Structure formats: C-alpha cells, structure tokens
C-alpha positions, -999 to 999 in steps of 0.1 A, spaced: 452 278 -392 416 270 -396 391 296 -384 385 280 -353 418 279 -339 424 283 -307 385 287 -303 371 253 -290 334 248 -298 320 249 -263 298 219 -268 293 183 -289 279 194 -323 248 174 -332 258 149 -361 251 158 -398 223 150 -421 241 118 -431 264 106 -405 297 101 -414 310 64 -411 336 59 -378 364 34 -374 375 31 -341 407 14 -328 408 10 -290 379 2 -268 392 13 -233 374 40 -210 384 68 -233 375 49 -270 346 38 -253 332 69 -240 339 83 -276 320 51 -293 290 56 -276 291 97 -282 292 85 -319 266 61 -320 243 84 -296 247 111 -326 239 85 -353 270 73 -367 281 40 -377 304 27 -354 327 2 -362 350 -11 -330 383 -32 -328 400 -35 -294 432 -59 -286 405 -74 -254 376 -86 -277 351 -83 -247 356 -45 -242 341 -44 -277 314 -64 -274 303 -41 -249 294 -16 -275 276 -42 -295 246 -41 -275 250 -2 -285 247 -7 -323 284 -7 -323 296 -37 -356 330 -55 -337 354 -64 -360 375 -95 -355 408 -74 -366 427 -42 -374 424 -47 -412 385 -58 -404 375 -24 -391 399 -4 -411 382 -18 -437 350 -5 -426 352 28 -435 376 60 -446 377 76 -413 398 56 -388 403 68 -352 430 54 -333 425 59 -295 453 32 -281 475 27 -253 505 45 -266 525 54 -303 538 18 -299 504 1 -300 494 20 -328 523 9 -350 517 -25 -338 478 -23 -349 480 -11 -379 513 -32 -394 504 -45 -425 471 -31 -427 462 -13 -464 458 24 -453 456 36 -491 428 62 -491 423 63 -452 419 97 -431 437 84 -399 425 104 -367 455 95 -338 436 101 -308 461 83 -284 485 98 -263 520 105 -275 548 134 -277 551 154 -307 585 136 -324 558 103 -322 528 128 -340 555 139 -366 567 105 -370 535 88 -371 523 110 -397 553 104 -421 544 70 -420 509 76 -425 518 90 -458 541 65 -474 513 41 -466 485 68 -483 468 78 -454 466 116 -447 465 122 -406 456 138 -381 468 137 -349 449 148 -315 454 156 -277 421 149 -257 418 179 -228 392 158 -211 384 130 -192 362 100 -205 326 115 -183 333 146 -199 330 133 -238 298 135 -251 285 158 -224 275 194 -233 294 221 -221 315 196 -202 346 221 -213 364 192 -229 376 196 -260 407 183 -282 433 196 -297 441 184 -338 473 189 -356 482 182 -388 462 179 -428 441 211 -421 420 192 -452 411 161 -427 401 185 -402 376 204 -426 360 175 -443 358 156 -404 352 183 -383 318 178 -374 327 146 -366 351 151 -342 330 180 -326 306 152 -317 325 137 -283 340 172 -277 347 209 -290 374 210 -311 409 236 -317 428 229 -349 468 244 -335 482 239 -369 498 217 -397 526 209 -381 518 172 -368 530 174 -336 519 205 -327 487 186 -309 507 168 -286 525 203 -274 495 218 -265 483 187 -248 514 182 -230 521 222 -224 483 225 -206 487 192 -184 522 201 -172 512 234 -167 480 217 -144 510 192 -129 528 225 -111 493 238 -97 482 204 -83 517 202 -71 515 240 -55 479 225 -39 490 193 -25 515 213 -4 491 236 5 466 211 20 502 194 37 508 227 58 476 225 71 475 185 79 482 187 118 464 217 126 427 225 131 417 235 97 394 213 75 407 211 37 372 212 31 375 249 44 407 255 23 393 239 -6 373 270 -19 394 297 -10 423 278 -31 404 275 -60 392 310 -59 429 321 -52 442 301 -81 409 312 -105 425 346 -97 462 341 -105 455 324 -136 451 355 -162 486 363 -153 496 340 -185 486 365 -200 513 388 -190 539 358 -191 527 355 -230 531 391 -237 567 394 -219 581 361 -239 565 377 -272 581 414 -266 614 400 -248 606 428 -216 603 408 -190 601 436 -168 569 449 -185 542 451 -164 561 433 -135 539 436 -100 562 415 -77 599 415 -92 621 385 -92 638 399 -61 610 403 -37 595 372 -43 625 352 -38 630 371 -4 595 359 3 604 327 -6 624 321 28 585 327 50 571 297 28 603 277 37 604 286 73 567 277 73 570 240 58 593 238 81 576 245 113 550 223 98 569 196 94 562 194 56 590 186 29 598 215 9 607 190 -21 574 201 -43 584 237 -44 622 236 -38 629 233 -76 611 262 -87 625 283 -58 661 274 -70 656 283 -107 644 318 -86 676 323 -70 698 312 -101 681 337 -120 685 363 -93 720 360 -92 727 366 -127 707 401 -124 678 400 -130 657 411 -100 637 432 -113 622 411 -139 589 391 -133 595 351 -130 590 346 -168 633 350 -176 631 316 -156 622 301 -189 654 314 -203 668 292 -176 645 257 -187 648 267 -223 680 287 -237 677 306 -267 699 296 -295 694 255 -286 680 231 -301 655 205 -284 681 179 -283 710 198 -272 728 190 -307 734 226 -315 718 261 -321 686 264 -336 667 297 -354 644 319 -338 
C-alpha cells in the first residue's frame, strides 16, 4: 500500500508547477464539479459528455469540448471517467484506442465491476485505477470539506497522478486490488444507510408529540458522534476473534432492551420495520448461546466463515 493509505489529505492539493492535462468523460453534477476544480487549479481539461450541452457549459470556463470519447481520449494520457454506471464506461470507450492511457474510473460500481474493468483496460494496453468518491458535488474543490476519494488498482498510476487527483478532493489509496475502492466506498455508504434508518425512526417516534425535530436533531448528532468510536472495538474483536472482549452491554442485555424500543414504537404508532431486521439477527445470535458477546457476532450471521461471496463453496481465511 502507499504511504498515505487510509490517511486522506484534508484539503485539495495545489496544482503542480506544470499541471497535468486531464481528459474527463462525463459532465454530470459530479463530473462538472471535478472539471471546475481542475480548471481552477490550472489544469488543461478536455471534456466529453453524451449530452453535449452539459459539456458546453464548461467551455466558457476554459475546458476543451470533444465531439467524441475517442477525440477526448486522444487529448492526453490521464483519462478520468465519471459516468452513470459501469455499462456506460464500456459503451463510451467501445472501439477507442486506449494504448498507453491511464484510466481513472470514478464511476460508481461494485468491487467485481472494478476488477473486471481493470482486466478489460489491461487487455487494451491501459493502466487502471478505480475510485470511490466519498463526497457530494458541493464538497469537490472546497478546502477542508472533508470529502475524499478511495483509490485502488495500479499503485504506479496513483503515485504518478496523486497530485492531480488530490486537487478536487483528498485521496486514500486502499490497495492494488482494483475492487477495494468500491468495497470501501460501499462499506461506508452501507454504514451511513443504517445510521440514516435509525435517525428516521427517531424522528418518527416524536412526530405526533410536542417535540420539535430541530430540538431533537442536535441531541441525535451528539449521541451518534459519541457512539461512533465503538467501530474501533468491533474491529478489534473481529481481528482477535474474541467477541466478549471489552463488552459494555452484552447481547442478552441488548435483546432484552429491544422489547422497550418495540413497545415504544407501538405506543407511538410507528412501524418497527427499520429496526426489525437488526433485532431479528440479535435474537438469532442469542438463541445460539452467545448472550455474553457484543453485537459483533452478528457478522457471523451476515457473512459466515468458509463461504465464498457467491455462496459456491468454501474459501480460505
């Protein structure tokens, strides 16, 4: 891994003395934000978009608009992709000469798509780096916004273009496996989804009461911030294999407490469907005799050891 693995830059880096030309395929909201960041830092930008009008908006800011993906790719070595999905990447680059190009794919995809696309690029004479953007467009190019991008794949491509890639947002290189950027991206987004589910349930509980949502919001934020570091304990337990290490509130106690959460939801007329799947896993793990554990053991129900990701048989590790 690179020296800055899992340590994102906290702000976009300034452009190099001789800014690298950037070819950008995709001028949607995110692509436009990326292009503007590179243009503001002095990088020559060539842009293509399936809907030409979106790319034309960047022409007034100094970008060169290409009539086709092939014309855009011919304009420089570093080619950044920010399209709708993986299929769009294949369609845009179908028949385009990619020999000697460095492809940086910032299109949202899955780990398997990242790995397949890396092999696809190699067959066409290109080096490949996949990316997962942990930011929304307004955070791109904004100093200290907290946004960053996971990168995985060719460490040579990352090292060579790191300064350019760090202009729009911080960078985190997570390994040579091209699927790891998407894996990290989706892992964090999945955790976020669970948090959002809990937040919505909390607001639903007060909806019919004389409690202002704006009064509850700061309490939610401070409580969730205080609870977030438990991820470190979970990680340590997973690595050690001891799910009873450092337990503060064991599984048996939490399952018992769930009854109060469910009764309160019923009293308030709130559906428990956002909480029920999690609680069901907790009950299953408890029934298997793991009451003294932390909730970390639920991972064993979600991803049992010895089963490969496709469920086709045993795996190592």
